N, C-alpha and C positions, 0 to 999 in steps of 0.2 A: 204435128198438125196445128197446134196452137201458134207456133212461130209462122207457119204459112199464112194463117189468117191475119196475123199482125202485120206481116210483110205486105200482103195484098191491100190491107187498109192504108198502109204508108204510101204505097204506089198510087192507090186511088186518090188519096188526099193530095198528093203531088200533082196528079193529072188535073184534078178539079181546080187547084190554084192556078196552074199554068193556063188552063182553058179560060178561066175568068180574065186573067191578065191579057191573054192573046185576043180574046173577043172585044175587050174594051179598047185595046190598042188598035185593032182593025176597025173600030167603030161599028161593030156588029151588035153590041149591046151598050146600053147607057150605064155609066158608072153609078148612077143613082137608081138603078133598077133593082127590083127584088131578086131577079135572077143573078145578077152580079154578086150581091151580098150573100145570097143563098149558096152560091158556089164557094165563096170564100169561107163561110161558116162551116159548111159541110167538109170541105177540104181540110180546114184547120182541126175540126173535131177528129177526123181520121188520123191526122198527123200527131195530135195530142196522145191518142191511144198508142200509136207506134213509137213515138219518141219517149213517152213515159215508160213503156214496157222495156225499152232498151236502155233506160237511164240517161237519155240525152236531155237533161233537165233545162238547159238554156233554150233549146228548141221547143220544149214543152211550154215554157213560160211565154215565149214569143207567140205561139199559137193560141194560148189561152187569151192573151191580150187581143190577138187578131179576131177571135170569136166575139169578145166583148165589143170591140169596135164595130164589127159587122152587125151585131144585135142592136147596138145603139142607133146606127144609121138605118137599119131596117125598121126600127120602131118609128123613127122620124118620117120615113117614107110612108109608112102605114097611117100615121096620124094626119098626114097632109090630105089624104083622100077621104 
C-alpha cells in the first residue's frame, strides 16, 4: 500500500509539472503567476517524495532546487503586490 501512495505521488507530481509547462506554453497562464509557481512547487514536492523513496537522488536534488526556485519567485511576486 505504501508503494502505491508513493507511486501516485510521483505520477501526480509529473502531471502538475507538465500541466504548468503546457499552460505557460499555450499562454493560458502567466509564467510570473502564483498558479504557475504553485504547480511547479507542488509537483516538485511530490516528486521529491517519490524519487527520494526510490533512491533516485539526482532527481531528488533537481526537484529540491526546483522548489527553492519556485519559492523564491513566488515570494518576489507576493512582495510586488
